[in-house]
KEBAVO-407634 format. One record per residue (C-alpha): x, y, z; residue in three letters; residue number from 1. Coordinates in steps of 0.25 Angstrom, whole numbers, plus 5000, padded with zeros to 4 digits. Each point is the difference from the previous one (the first is absolute). Example, Ala and Ser with C-alpha at 12.3 -4.5 7.8 and 13.67 -1.06 7.14 Angstrom:
2
SITE	5049	4982	5031	ALA	1
SITE	5006	5014	4998	SER	2
END
This chain:
71
SITE	4983	5004	4931	MET	1
SITE	5015	5000	4998	ARG	2
SITE	5006	4991	5011	PRO	3
SITE	5010	5010	5004	LYS	4
SITE	4991	5012	5000	ASP	5
SITE	5002	5005	5015	ARG	6
SITE	4988	5009	5000	GLU	7
SITE	4990	4990	4994	ALA	8
SITE	5005	4989	5009	ARG	9
SITE	4998	5010	5012	LYS	10
SITE	4986	5004	4996	MET	11
SITE	4996	4985	4998	LEU	12
SITE	5005	4997	5014	ALA	13
SITE	4993	5012	5006	ASP	14
SITE	4987	4996	4993	LEU	15
SITE	5001	4986	5005	ARG	16
SITE	5003	5004	5014	PHE	17
SITE	4989	5010	5000	ASP	18
SITE	4991	4989	4995	ALA	19
SITE	5004	4991	5012	GLY	20
SITE	5007	4990	4991	ASP	21
SITE	5012	4999	5010	LYS	22
SITE	5007	4988	4994	PRO	23
SITE	5000	5006	4986	ASN	24
SITE	5004	5014	5005	ALA	25
SITE	5012	4994	5007	ALA	26
SITE	5004	4993	4987	LYS	27
SITE	4999	5013	4992	GLU	28
SITE	5008	5008	5011	TYR	29
SITE	5010	4989	5000	ASP	30
SITE	5002	5001	4985	ARG	31
SITE	5001	5015	5001	LEU	32
SITE	5011	4998	5011	VAL	33
SITE	5007	4991	4991	ARG	34
SITE	5001	5010	4989	LEU	35
SITE	5009	5008	5010	GLY	36
SITE	5000	5013	5007	ASN	37
SITE	4988	4998	5008	ALA	38
SITE	4994	5011	5008	GLU	39
SITE	5000	4999	5015	LEU	40
SITE	4985	5000	5001	PRO	41
SITE	4998	4989	4990	VAL	42
SITE	5010	4991	5008	LEU	43
SITE	4993	5003	5013	GLN	44
SITE	4986	4997	4994	ARG	45
SITE	5006	4987	4994	LEU	46
SITE	5006	4996	5014	ALA	47
SITE	4986	5002	5006	VAL	48
SITE	4994	4992	4989	LEU	49
SITE	5009	4988	5002	TYR	50
SITE	4998	5001	5015	ARG	51
SITE	4985	4999	4998	GLU	52
SITE	5002	4989	4990	LEU	53
SITE	5009	4992	5010	SER	54
SITE	5011	5000	4990	ASP	55
SITE	5012	5001	5010	ALA	56
SITE	5011	4998	4989	GLU	57
SITE	4994	5011	4991	GLY	58
SITE	4998	5010	5012	GLU	59
SITE	5015	4998	5005	GLU	60
SITE	5005	5002	4986	ARG	61
SITE	4992	5013	4998	ILE	62
SITE	5004	5005	5014	LEU	63
SITE	5014	4998	4996	GLN	64
SITE	4998	5009	4988	SER	65
SITE	4993	5010	5009	VAL	66
SITE	5012	5001	5009	ALA	67
SITE	5009	5002	4988	ALA	68
SITE	4991	5011	4995	VAL	69
SITE	4998	5006	5013	ASP	70
SITE	5014	5003	5003	GLU	71
END
């Protein structure tokens, strides 16, 4: 997998999420977000994952991105 392949990164994140591997799904979604131009549903899912994982800093960072995209 190429590190900057957005589709592959999202597919891997979705597979980990569907398998219940929330910590690694969050890492993959975060990598996807860092590639730029993240879609609102991805940002929202990542914010929820960070909340469930008790990662307040990650959740706050992503919620700021949600607010910027949602404008």
